[in-house]
Phi, psi and omega in degrees: 000134179292153177306149183307130177092350179255142176298153176298148175275153180240124176259136179238083175287155179286153176281135184228059176254228177292149186303329183281351178274105186240013185290114174222158188291143188279160175306326179299320178297314182297320179301322179291322182288327180303332180298340178283347185088005182283146170284133181242121185251108180257139179288143179309131180087010182300133179079000185295330179295342178252010175095009180265155178249161176306322183295335178293338178263313185292335179291347183285327185187151174295344179286346179267120184233143177270128184226176175277176186297316182299314182295323179299322180280349178274359177296165180296322175237126176252122183244118176219129188300313175234124180294144178264173184299329183266002187303309184295329181289338185262352183281151177244154179304138180094342176293147171256111176271128178241117185193172170282107191244340170051057182303320183300324181258358179227062184298322181297326178297316179297317180297319181295318177300318179298317180296326181282351182073030181258132170280151183209148173237120176271108184301330180286351181248005178282111183231151179276187184295340179266001179087014181270130177296138181262346176237101181199156173219060186298327180295316180294321177304308185292310184293317180294319180292313181292325176300313180298322181293317180291330176301322179282317182300327178296336178265323188281331182272114188305323186253024186303319185271010178278134177289347183267351184285158175287171178302150172296134184253118183245132175246119180254121177269114181110133183238024176280203183298314180294318180299319180295319176292327178295323176298312179301314181294319183294323179296345181244024178058026180079358182200128178298321180295318179297318179300320180294317180296316181293324178295321178297330179274358180078021179281138180300154181277212188235137175251119186247130173244129180252132182238131172266179185293343178285354177243330187292342180275352183275101188300311182301315180295315184295322179297321177293319180297315182297325180293345180244027184244127173271325182224118179255122184246123175264105177238031184281157171233103186273149171265337178243103184278358181270354181233132177287157172283317179241104175301149186302323181304326182294335183292346179303329183278349178296138175304152184299330182274355187296154178239137176258125179251110184264103178260341179284319174050048171283147186275171163267121177230079186294342183268354176291163178236102000282165180300145177266128179243168181278154180299317171256108190294133170091012178255152177292159172248129184253183177219185187297329180277344182205095184235001174249131184230115175281166179298340180253016176297141181294345181296331178299319184283347181268000179290160178310145189299335182272001182272123179286140183222016188290333183261085188260137173224172172300140179225140165243128184208131183212117173284095183112047181310317181300337182294350175294338175232079192296321182294315178300317183297313185282337171294315180295310182292323179299320178297325180282323188274334183309308180296334180289317178295321178296321178296317178297317178298317181296327184268351180090015177114175186293332184292348179260005176284143177227159179288003173242173180114207182293162179302316181291323179297320179296320179295317179295320179300321182296336178263005185277154176299325179301317181293334185259357185305320186290342182252000180279000000 
């Protein structure tokens, strides 16, 4: 906690996941937070993956200081878009961690934070009074993923470029925000430019079928649907992470050229209670550095031993689809998160959030570790 009368400090540690994940907050975001009077502690090399230098941040204000990794995590508020493997080890009691924390599917993470005496805000769980997520880039998730999937389908389907073939058949699982954007992206082959070029060549368009949970549980129907699917898109939001939406056995009916596009990107967590499984059972989970998986990719064999993998098709899967375009992603996310950080600074941290108060304070409380403690 900052000394009485002083704004809380904000730490910006670097993201330390796969090498291709370079999303860190832009100088424009830092300039906005400096207006609160807070000291901002950025880890050396912050933003370098996107072409920024330390000087691009420190030149904004004397309040912006370059520090080592440990010191960045010792700030009153530590903000990192995606937590790294060492994040929890570097936190101190009383710090407010703000990150994508996914408490429903990472219950052990939430329990550990509680044990450490750390306050936390899960950005993915901050929702307004109407239940709408306030930190999201669902459009980028859908468009980047569907674009990657069509790049493969254009190679895997032998007659894709034939003017005589029927329309490409896409099945989208889930009709929420990601699903709706996925439908839009699929009708345009994942790219407006690509759609225009294919139309000029006289290539048939795309037929999209969207399925909600009232249909995905019907095995006979789903097996028939999958047999007529060129591109299967998982855009589901599950309430029960212990059960797949598509059991692995059902994938046997997918055409050999079919591509699976994983937009949900839920993990395999076999040690959770109950174990967390993927929405489409038996497929690999990728990241920004490796998001295309052929049927003979070694990633299939690296899955937990109890996961079935015999029915293999091409898969695109990326934990962090928006990160394929990092500057666009962090411009968008920074605009969403900036007022939240200002609200936290003004209130003295997450421990002072209550389910009453301003609209933004209520939204932040819904994403707080305190609000989720009873279900972890």
